[in-house]
N, CA, C and O atoms as a GROMACS GRO file, in nm:
protein
  360
    1MET      N    1  12.349  10.058   9.683
    1MET     CA    2  12.317   9.916   9.683
    1MET      C    3  12.300   9.870   9.539
    1MET      O    4  12.227   9.935   9.463
    2ASN      N    5  12.365   9.761   9.499
    2ASN     CA    6  12.362   9.713   9.361
    2ASN      C    7  12.252   9.612   9.336
    2ASN      O    8  12.280   9.507   9.278
    3GLY      N    9  12.134   9.636   9.373
    3GLY     CA   10  12.026   9.540   9.352
    3GLY      C   11  11.942   9.530   9.477
    3GLY      O   12  11.943   9.618   9.562
    4TYR      N   13  11.870   9.423   9.486
    4TYR     CA   14  11.783   9.405   9.601
    4TYR      C   15  11.780   9.258   9.639
    4TYR      O   16  11.817   9.171   9.561
    5ILE      N   17  11.734   9.234   9.759
    5ILE     CA   18  11.724   9.098   9.811
    5ILE      C   19  11.578   9.055   9.801
    5ILE      O   20  11.490   9.122   9.854
    6CYS      N   21  11.553   8.946   9.736
    6CYS     CA   22  11.418   8.894   9.724
    6CYS      C   23  11.379   8.824   9.854
    6CYS      O   24  11.464   8.767   9.922
    7PRO      N   25  11.252   8.829   9.888
    7PRO     CA   26  11.209   8.758  10.008
    7PRO      C   27  11.226   8.607   9.990
    7PRO      O   28  11.205   8.553   9.881
    8VAL      N   29  11.262   8.540  10.097
    8VAL     CA   30  11.277   8.395  10.097
    8VAL      C   31  11.174   8.339  10.195
    8VAL      O   32  11.170   8.377  10.312
    9ILE      N   33  11.092   8.249  10.146
    9ILE     CA   34  10.986   8.190  10.229
    9ILE      C   35  11.045   8.077  10.312
    9ILE      O   36  11.113   7.989  10.258
   10ASP      N   37  11.019   8.079  10.442
   10ASP     CA   38  11.058   7.970  10.531
   10ASP      C   39  10.947   7.865  10.522
   10ASP      O   40  10.840   7.883  10.580
   11VAL      N   41  10.973   7.758  10.451
   11VAL     CA   42  10.869   7.657  10.423
   11VAL      C   43  10.825   7.588  10.551
   11VAL      O   44  10.706   7.562  10.569
   12LYS      N   45  10.918   7.556  10.640
   12LYS     CA   46  10.883   7.487  10.766
   12LYS      C   47  10.794   7.575  10.854
   12LYS      O   48  10.692   7.529  10.905
   13LYS      N   49  10.834   7.702  10.871
   13LYS     CA   50  10.755   7.792  10.955
   13LYS      C   51  10.620   7.824  10.892
   13LYS      O   52  10.521   7.841  10.962
   14THR      N   53  10.618   7.832  10.759
   14THR     CA   54  10.490   7.854  10.690
   14THR      C   55  10.398   7.735  10.713
   14THR      O   56  10.278   7.752  10.734
   15GLY      N   57  10.454   7.615  10.709
   15GLY     CA   58  10.374   7.495  10.736
   15GLY      C   59  10.315   7.496  10.876
   15GLY      O   60  10.199   7.461  10.895
   16LYS      N   61  10.395   7.537  10.973
   16LYS     CA   62  10.345   7.548  11.111
   16LYS      C   63  10.234   7.653  11.120
   16LYS      O   64  10.136   7.636  11.192
   17ARG      N   65  10.252   7.762  11.045
   17ARG     CA   66  10.151   7.867  11.044
   17ARG      C   67  10.020   7.818  10.983
   17ARG      O   68   9.912   7.851  11.033
   18ILE      N   69  10.029   7.740  10.876
   18ILE     CA   70   9.908   7.683  10.815
   18ILE      C   71   9.837   7.594  10.916
   18ILE      O   72   9.715   7.600  10.930
   19GLN      N   73   9.913   7.512  10.986
   19GLN     CA   74   9.852   7.424  11.088
   19GLN      C   75   9.787   7.508  11.198
   19GLN      O   76   9.676   7.477  11.241
   20GLU      N   77   9.855   7.611  11.244
   20GLU     CA   78   9.800   7.699  11.349
   20GLU      C   79   9.668   7.762  11.304
   20GLU      O   80   9.570   7.762  11.378
   21LEU      N   81   9.667   7.816  11.183
   21LEU     CA   82   9.545   7.880  11.133
   21LEU      C   83   9.432   7.780  11.116
   21LEU      O   84   9.316   7.810  11.146
   22ARG      N   85   9.466   7.660  11.067
   22ARG     CA   86   9.364   7.556  11.052
   22ARG      C   87   9.303   7.523  11.188
   22ARG      O   88   9.181   7.516  11.201
   23GLU      N   89   9.389   7.504  11.288
   23GLU     CA   90   9.341   7.468  11.422
   23GLU      C   91   9.265   7.583  11.488
   23GLU      O   92   9.164   7.561  11.554
   24GLN      N   93   9.314   7.707  11.470
   24GLN     CA   94   9.246   7.824  11.526
   24GLN      C   95   9.104   7.839  11.470
   24GLN      O   96   9.015   7.891  11.536
   25ASN      N   97   9.087   7.791  11.348
   25ASN     CA   98   8.956   7.800  11.284
   25ASN      C   99   8.873   7.674  11.302
   25ASN      O  100   8.770   7.656  11.238
   26GLY      N  101   8.921   7.586  11.392
   26GLY     CA  102   8.845   7.466  11.427
   26GLY      C  103   8.829   7.366  11.316
   26GLY      O  104   8.729   7.294  11.310
   27MET      N  105   8.927   7.359  11.227
   27MET     CA  106   8.918   7.268  11.114
   27MET      C  107   9.012   7.150  11.131
   27MET      O  108   9.128   7.166  11.170
   28SER      N  109   8.962   7.033  11.101
   28SER     CA  110   9.048   6.915  11.094
   28SER      C  111   9.111   6.913  10.955
   28SER      O  112   9.068   6.984  10.864
   29VAL      N  113   9.213   6.831  10.939
   29VAL     CA  114   9.273   6.814  10.807
   29VAL      C  115   9.167   6.761  10.711
   29VAL      O  116   9.160   6.804  10.596
   30LYS      N  117   9.086   6.668  10.757
   30LYS     CA  118   8.981   6.609  10.675
   30LYS      C  119   8.882   6.716  10.626
   30LYS      O  120   8.844   6.718  10.510
   31THR      N  121   8.843   6.805  10.716
   31THR     CA  122   8.750   6.912  10.679
   31THR      C  123   8.812   7.004  10.574
   31THR      O  124   8.748   7.038  10.476
   32LEU      N  125   8.939   7.043  10.595
   32LEU     CA  126   9.006   7.130  10.499
   32LEU      C  127   9.021   7.059  10.364
   32LEU      O  128   9.006   7.121  10.259
   33GLN      N  129   9.051   6.930  10.369
   33GLN     CA  130   9.061   6.851  10.246
   33GLN      C  131   8.929   6.858  10.168
   33GLN      O  132   8.930   6.879  10.047
   34GLU      N  133   8.818   6.841  10.237
   34GLU     CA  134   8.688   6.844  10.172
   34GLU      C  135   8.656   6.982  10.117
   34GLU      O  136   8.602   6.994  10.007
   35ILE      N  137   8.688   7.087  10.194
   35ILE     CA  138   8.661   7.224  10.149
   35ILE      C  139   8.740   7.254  10.022
   35ILE      O  140   8.689   7.316   9.929
   36LEU      N  141   8.866   7.209  10.019
   36LEU     CA  142   8.952   7.233   9.903
   36LEU      C  143   8.919   7.140   9.786
   36LEU      O  144   8.964   7.164   9.674
   37GLY      N  145   8.842   7.035   9.811
   37GLY     CA  146   8.806   6.941   9.705
   37GLY      C  147   8.916   6.843   9.670
   37GLY      O  148   8.918   6.788   9.560
   38PHE      N  149   9.008   6.821   9.764
   38PHE     CA  150   9.117   6.727   9.741
   38PHE      C  151   9.068   6.585   9.764
   38PHE      O  152   8.986   6.561   9.853
   39THR      N  153   9.117   6.490   9.686
   39THR     CA  154   9.079   6.351   9.704
   39THR      C  155   9.158   6.285   9.818
   39THR      O  156   9.119   6.180   9.869
   40SER      N  157   9.269   6.348   9.855
   40SER     CA  158   9.356   6.294   9.960
   40SER      C  159   9.404   6.411  10.046
   40SER      O  160   9.414   6.524   9.997
   41PRO      N  161   9.433   6.385  10.174
   41PRO     CA  162   9.485   6.492  10.260
   41PRO      C  163   9.635   6.514  10.246
   41PRO      O  164   9.691   6.601  10.313
   42GLN      N  165   9.700   6.438  10.160
   42GLN     CA  166   9.846   6.438  10.151
   42GLN      C  167   9.903   6.578  10.128
   42GLN      O  168  10.003   6.613  10.191
   43ALA      N  169   9.844   6.657  10.040
   43ALA     CA  170   9.896   6.791  10.012
   43ALA      C  171   9.893   6.877  10.138
   43ALA      O  172   9.988   6.951  10.164
   44ILE      N  173   9.786   6.868  10.214
   44ILE     CA  174   9.775   6.948  10.336
   44ILE      C  175   9.882   6.907  10.436
   44ILE      O  176   9.945   6.992  10.500
   45TYR      N  177   9.903   6.776  10.451
   45TYR     CA  178  10.009   6.730  10.541
   45TYR      C  179  10.146   6.777  10.493
   45TYR      O  180  10.229   6.816  10.574
   46LYS      N  181  10.170   6.774  10.363
   46LYS     CA  182  10.299   6.822  10.309
   46LYS      C  183  10.318   6.971  10.338
   46LYS      O  184  10.428   7.014  10.369
   47TRP      N  185  10.210   7.048  10.328
   47TRP     CA  186  10.220   7.191  10.363
   47TRP      C  187  10.258   7.205  10.509
   47TRP      O  188  10.351   7.277  10.543
   48GLN      N  189  10.184   7.135  10.596
   48GLN     CA  190  10.205   7.147  10.740
   48GLN      C  191  10.342   7.097  10.784
   48GLN      O  192  10.398   7.150  10.880
   49TRP      N  193  10.396   6.998  10.717
   49TRP     CA  194  10.527   6.942  10.752
   49TRP      C  195  10.641   7.024  10.691
   49TRP      O  196  10.758   6.995  10.716
   50GLY      N  197  10.608   7.125  10.611
   50GLY     CA  198  10.710   7.207  10.548
   50GLY      C  199  10.780   7.139  10.433
   50GLY      O  200  10.895   7.170  10.403
   51GLN      N  201  10.710   7.047  10.368
   51GLN     CA  202  10.767   6.977  10.253
   51GLN      C  203  10.725   7.040  10.121
   51GLN      O  204  10.785   7.014  10.017
   52ALA      N  205  10.622   7.124  10.125
   52ALA     CA  206  10.572   7.190  10.004
   52ALA      C  207  10.494   7.313  10.046
   52ALA      O  208  10.454   7.328  10.161
   53LEU      N  209  10.472   7.401   9.950
   53LEU     CA  210  10.389   7.519   9.972
   53LEU      C  211  10.263   7.509   9.888
   53LEU      O  212  10.266   7.450   9.780
   54PRO      N  213  10.153   7.565   9.935
   54PRO     CA  214  10.033   7.571   9.851
   54PRO      C  215  10.062   7.657   9.728
   54PRO      O  216  10.140   7.752   9.736
   55ASP      N  217   9.999   7.626   9.616
   55ASP     CA  218  10.014   7.713   9.500
   55ASP      C  219   9.939   7.844   9.528
   55ASP      O  220   9.868   7.855   9.627
   56ILE      N  221   9.956   7.941   9.441
   56ILE     CA  222   9.901   8.074   9.466
   56ILE      C  223   9.748   8.071   9.477
   56ILE      O  224   9.691   8.144   9.558
   57ALA      N  225   9.682   7.988   9.399
   57ALA     CA  226   9.536   7.979   9.406
   57ALA      C  227   9.492   7.926   9.542
   57ALA      O  228   9.396   7.978   9.601
   58ASN      N  229   9.561   7.824   9.593
   58ASN     CA  230   9.526   7.770   9.724
   58ASN      C  231   9.563   7.866   9.836
   58ASN      O  232   9.492   7.874   9.936
   59LEU      N  233   9.673   7.941   9.820
   59LEU     CA  234   9.707   8.042   9.920
   59LEU      C  235   9.599   8.149   9.929
   59LEU      O  236   9.558   8.188  10.038
   60LEU      N  237   9.554   8.196   9.814
   60LEU     CA  238   9.447   8.296   9.812
   60LEU      C  239   9.318   8.241   9.873
   60LEU      O  240   9.249   8.311   9.946
   61PHE      N  241   9.288   8.115   9.841
   61PHE     CA  242   9.167   8.054   9.896
   61PHE      C  243   9.177   8.042  10.048
   61PHE      O  244   9.082   8.076  10.119
   62LEU      N  245   9.292   7.995  10.099
   62LEU     CA  246   9.311   7.981  10.244
   62LEU      C  247   9.301   8.117  10.313
   62LEU      O  248   9.241   8.129  10.420
   63ALA      N  249   9.360   8.219  10.253
   63ALA     CA  250   9.354   8.353  10.311
   63ALA      C  251   9.209   8.400  10.325
   63ALA      O  252   9.170   8.454  10.428
   64ARG      N  253   9.131   8.380  10.222
   64ARG     CA  254   8.990   8.420  10.229
   64ARG      C  255   8.911   8.334  10.326
   64ARG      O  256   8.827   8.384  10.401
   65LEU      N  257   8.939   8.205  10.325
   65LEU     CA  258   8.870   8.113  10.414
   65LEU      C  259   8.892   8.150  10.560
   65LEU      O  260   8.799   8.146  10.641
   66TRP      N  261   9.016   8.187  10.593
   66TRP     CA  262   9.052   8.217  10.732
   66TRP      C  263   9.052   8.367  10.762
   66TRP      O  264   9.090   8.408  10.872
   67HIS      N  265   9.010   8.449  10.667
   67HIS     CA  266   8.998   8.595  10.685
   67HIS      C  267   9.131   8.658  10.727
   67HIS      O  268   9.137   8.737  10.821
   68VAL      N  269   9.237   8.620  10.656
   68VAL     CA  270   9.370   8.678  10.678
   68VAL      C  271   9.428   8.716  10.542
   68VAL      O  272   9.374   8.679  10.438
   69ASN      N  273   9.537   8.790  10.543
   69ASN     CA  274   9.610   8.820  10.421
   69ASN      C  275   9.707   8.706  10.392
   69ASN      O  276   9.747   8.633  10.483
   70VAL      N  277   9.745   8.692  10.267
   70VAL     CA  278   9.844   8.590  10.230
   70VAL      C  279   9.971   8.610  10.312
   70VAL      O  280  10.037   8.514  10.350
   71GLU      N  281  10.004   8.736  10.339
   71GLU     CA  282  10.124   8.767  10.419
   71GLU      C  283  10.114   8.710  10.560
   71GLU      O  284  10.217   8.690  10.625
   72ASN      N  285   9.992   8.685  10.608
   72ASN     CA  286   9.974   8.625  10.740
   72ASN      C  287   9.992   8.474  10.738
   72ASN      O  288  10.002   8.411  10.843
   73ILE      N  289   9.995   8.416  10.619
   73ILE     CA  290  10.016   8.271  10.605
   73ILE      C  291  10.164   8.243  10.579
   73ILE      O  292  10.222   8.155  10.642
   74LEU      N  293  10.222   8.316  10.488
   74LEU     CA  294  10.363   8.294  10.452
   74LEU      C  295  10.455   8.353  10.559
   74LEU      O  296  10.432   8.464  10.607
   75VAL      N  297  10.557   8.278  10.596
   75VAL     CA  298  10.657   8.326  10.692
   75VAL      C  299  10.788   8.343  10.615
   75VAL      O  300  10.838   8.249  10.554
   76LEU      N  301  10.842   8.463  10.619
   76LEU     CA  302  10.965   8.491  10.547
   76LEU      C  303  11.087   8.459  10.633
   76LEU      O  304  11.090   8.489  10.753
   77ALA      N  305  11.186   8.396  10.571
   77ALA     CA  306  11.309   8.361  10.642
   77ALA      C  307  11.396   8.484  10.662
   77ALA      O  308  11.472   8.491  10.759
   78ASN      N  309  11.386   8.580  10.571
   78ASN     CA  310  11.472   8.698  10.576
   78ASN      C  311  11.389   8.825  10.584
   78ASN      O  312  11.422   8.926  10.520
   79GLU      N  313  11.282   8.822  10.662
   79GLU     CA  314  11.190   8.935  10.667
   79GLU      C  315  11.259   9.064  10.709
   79GLU      O  316  11.229   9.170  10.654
   80ASP      N  317  11.350   9.058  10.804
   80ASP     CA  318  11.416   9.180  10.850
   80ASP      C  319  11.499   9.243  10.738
   80ASP      O  320  11.498   9.365  10.722
   81VAL      N  321  11.569   9.163  10.660
   81VAL     CA  322  11.648   9.214  10.548
   81VAL      C  323  11.555   9.267  10.440
   81VAL      O  324  11.580   9.374  10.383
   82PHE      N  325  11.449   9.193  10.412
   82PHE     CA  326  11.354   9.234  10.308
   82PHE      C  327  11.290   9.369  10.343
   82PHE      O  328  11.278   9.456  10.258
   83LEU      N  329  11.249   9.385  10.468
   83LEU     CA  330  11.186   9.510  10.509
   83LEU      C  331  11.284   9.626  10.498
   83LEU      O  332  11.246   9.736  10.456
   84PHE      N  333  11.408   9.604  10.535
   84PHE     CA  334  11.511   9.708  10.522
   84PHE      C  335  11.527   9.749  10.376
   84PHE      O  336  11.529   9.868  10.344
   85CYS      N  337  11.537   9.651  10.289
   85CYS     CA  338  11.556   9.679  10.146
   85CYS      C  339  11.434   9.749  10.087
   85CYS      O  340  11.448   9.840  10.005
   86TYR      N  341  11.317   9.709  10.128
   86TYR     CA  342  11.193   9.770  10.079
   86TYR      C  343  11.192   9.919  10.116
   86TYR      O  344  11.163  10.004  10.032
   87CYS      N  345  11.225   9.948  10.241
   87CYS     CA  346  11.227  10.087  10.286
   87CYS      C  347  11.337  10.165  10.214
   87CYS      O  348  11.317  10.281  10.176
   88PHE      N  349  11.450  10.102  10.196
   88PHE     CA  350  11.564  10.167  10.132
   88PHE      C  351  11.535  10.201   9.986
   88PHE      O  352  11.575  10.306   9.937
   89LEU      N  353  11.464  10.111   9.916
   89LEU     CA  354  11.439  10.130   9.774
   89LEU      C  355  11.321  10.222   9.746
   89LEU      O  356  11.305  10.269   9.633
   90ARG      N  357  11.240  10.248   9.846
   90ARG     CA  358  11.122  10.335   9.825
   90ARG      C  359  11.162  10.473   9.806
   90ARG      O  360  11.076  10.560   9.788
   0.00000   0.00000   0.00000
């Protein structure tokens, strides 16, 4: 194999996952906005709609807030290929 395939994040599915985790933890968008210290909920809606991803600091914060790993928030579009390559390169 002449290289490797980098993981590709599925932004839409990740947004749905963020919404699922928020709801599973009984949080409204307004509550999450306040916890994150945002002046507007727009960023959270953009995450949930799959228009943007949280930056790494916010991903780490959300993971700790919801007691999950970052990998449980991000949804990979090519996870099956990535896992194959990871095993192959090890």
